[in-house]
C-alpha positions as CSV (number, residue, x, y, z in Angstrom):
1,M,0.0,0.0,0.0
2,E,3.1,2.3,0.0
3,R,2.3,5.3,-2.2
4,K,4.6,8.3,-2.6
5,I,2.6,11.4,-3.2
6,R,4.9,14.1,-4.5
7,F,2.5,15.5,-7.1
8,A,5.0,17.8,-8.7
9,Q,6.7,14.6,-9.8
10,L,3.5,12.6,-10.5
11,N,3.1,11.8,-14.2
12,C,-0.6,12.0,-14.8
13,A,-1.5,10.4,-18.1
14,E,-3.2,13.6,-19.3
15,N,-0.2,15.9,-18.7
16,R,2.2,17.3,-16.1
17,C,-0.7,18.5,-13.9
18,V,0.8,20.7,-11.2
19,A,4.4,21.6,-11.8
20,D,3.8,24.6,-14.1
21,L,0.9,26.0,-12.1
22,A,2.5,25.6,-8.7
23,S,5.7,27.5,-9.8
24,S,3.8,30.8,-10.2
25,A,1.4,30.5,-7.2
26,P,2.0,32.0,-3.8
27,L,2.4,29.5,-1.0
28,N,-0.2,30.2,1.7
29,D,-0.9,27.3,4.0
30,G,-2.2,29.4,6.9
31,A,0.1,27.9,9.6
32,M,3.5,26.5,10.3
33,T,3.8,22.7,10.1
34,P,3.3,21.2,13.5
35,E,5.8,18.7,15.0
36,S,3.4,15.8,14.8
37,P,1.0,15.5,11.8
38,I,-1.7,14.0,14.1
39,E,-3.2,15.7,17.1
40,L,-3.1,12.8,19.5
41,A,-6.1,14.1,21.6
42,D,-8.3,14.1,18.5
43,F,-7.1,10.7,17.5
44,E,-7.7,9.2,20.9
45,A,-11.1,10.8,21.2
46,L,-12.2,8.8,18.1
47,L,-10.5,5.7,19.4
48,E,-12.6,6.0,22.6
49,L,-15.7,5.6,20.4
50,L,-14.4,2.7,18.3
51,D,-12.7,-0.6,19.1
52,R,-9.1,-1.0,17.8
53,D,-10.0,-3.1,14.8
54,T,-12.6,-0.6,13.6
55,M,-10.2,2.3,14.1
56,R,-7.6,0.4,12.1
57,E,-10.1,-0.1,9.4
58,V,-11.0,3.6,9.4
59,V,-7.4,4.6,9.2
60,T,-6.7,2.1,6.4
61,L,-9.7,3.5,4.4
62,F,-8.3,7.0,4.8
63,A,-4.8,5.8,3.8
64,I,-6.3,4.4,0.6
65,A,-8.9,7.1,-0.2
66,A,-6.8,10.2,0.5
67,P,-4.1,9.5,-2.2
68,E,-6.9,8.7,-4.6
69,H,-8.5,12.1,-3.9
70,M,-5.1,13.7,-4.5
71,I,-4.8,12.1,-7.9
72,V,-8.3,13.3,-8.8
73,V,-7.2,16.8,-7.7
74,C,-4.1,16.7,-9.8
75,R,-5.9,15.6,-12.9
76,S,-8.8,18.0,-12.3
77,I,-6.4,21.0,-11.9
78,A,-4.7,20.0,-15.2
79,S,-8.1,19.9,-16.9
80,G,-9.4,23.1,-15.3
81,E,-12.2,21.4,-13.3
82,A,-12.3,23.7,-10.2
83,R,-15.6,22.2,-8.9
84,V,-14.2,18.7,-8.9
85,V,-11.0,19.9,-7.2
86,A,-13.1,21.7,-4.5
87,T,-15.2,18.6,-3.9
88,A,-12.2,16.3,-3.6
89,F,-10.6,18.5,-1.0
90,H,-13.9,18.9,0.8
91,T,-14.2,15.1,1.0
92,M,-10.7,14.7,2.2
93,R,-10.9,17.3,4.9
94,S,-13.6,15.5,6.8
95,G,-11.5,12.4,7.2
96,C,-8.5,14.5,8.2
97,G,-10.5,16.2,10.9
98,Q,-11.9,12.9,12.3
99,L,-8.4,11.4,12.5
100,G,-6.7,14.5,14.0
101,A,-4.7,15.5,10.9
102,R,-5.4,19.1,11.7
103,H,-2.7,20.7,9.5
104,L,-3.7,18.6,6.5
105,E,-7.3,19.5,7.3
106,E,-6.4,23.2,7.2
107,L,-4.5,22.8,3.9
108,C,-7.6,21.0,2.5
109,V,-9.9,23.9,3.7
110,N,-7.6,26.5,2.1
111,A,-7.3,24.5,-1.1
112,E,-11.1,23.9,-1.3
113,R,-11.6,27.7,-0.8
114,S,-9.0,28.5,-3.5
115,A,-10.6,26.1,-6.0
116,K,-14.1,27.5,-5.3
117,A,-12.7,30.9,-6.1
118,G,-11.4,29.6,-9.4
119,D,-7.7,30.1,-8.4
120,L,-6.3,26.8,-9.7
121,A,-2.7,28.1,-9.6
122,G,-3.1,28.8,-5.8
123,T,-4.8,25.4,-5.4
124,A,-1.9,23.7,-7.2
125,A,0.6,25.2,-4.7
126,L,-1.6,24.0,-1.8
127,L,-1.8,20.6,-3.4
128,D,1.9,20.2,-3.2
129,L,1.9,21.2,0.4
130,A,-1.0,18.9,1.1
131,A,0.8,16.0,-0.6
132,V,3.8,16.5,1.7
133,E,1.6,16.7,4.8
134,L,-0.4,13.6,3.7
135,E,2.9,11.7,3.5
136,R,3.7,12.8,7.0
137,C,0.3,11.6,8.2
138,L,0.6,8.2,6.5
139,G,4.1,7.9,7.9
140,W,2.6,8.5,11.4
141,F,-0.1,5.9,10.9
142,R,2.6,3.4,9.7
143,E,4.9,4.2,12.6
144,H,2.1,3.7,15.1
145,R,1.0,0.5,13.3
146,W,-2.5,1.7,12.3
147,V,-1.8,0.8,8.7
148,D,0.6,-1.8,7.2
149,S,3.9,-0.7,5.9
């Protein structure tokens, strides 16, 4: 299940996706990167509601779905489909919030807002930041054995 998500390097079949747009867009992620990608209190609050097996399943589903949403975003930016981009980021942000990935959630909120405003260059820059943060989150889940390596 290991997936590297550097979208500036991703070779979408349609074209290069993000690299050209991201180079001209301002970087505005709204906050500094926190030391841990997962807010432990938020994660543990959800764990209190679920048994460990169910929590592992929820994390695994996120680990599968989030990279797929990022690929949809990449392709949709390349094809100018701002609404699809906004929807993908909106969908992703709810999973981030539930699992305590607050910085990634914030990046998704900002990217969704940017896409809704039609600013795909700004959204592309946020995509690259979100891809890095998603890798950090997936690494945390692997390190804490919530998903398989």
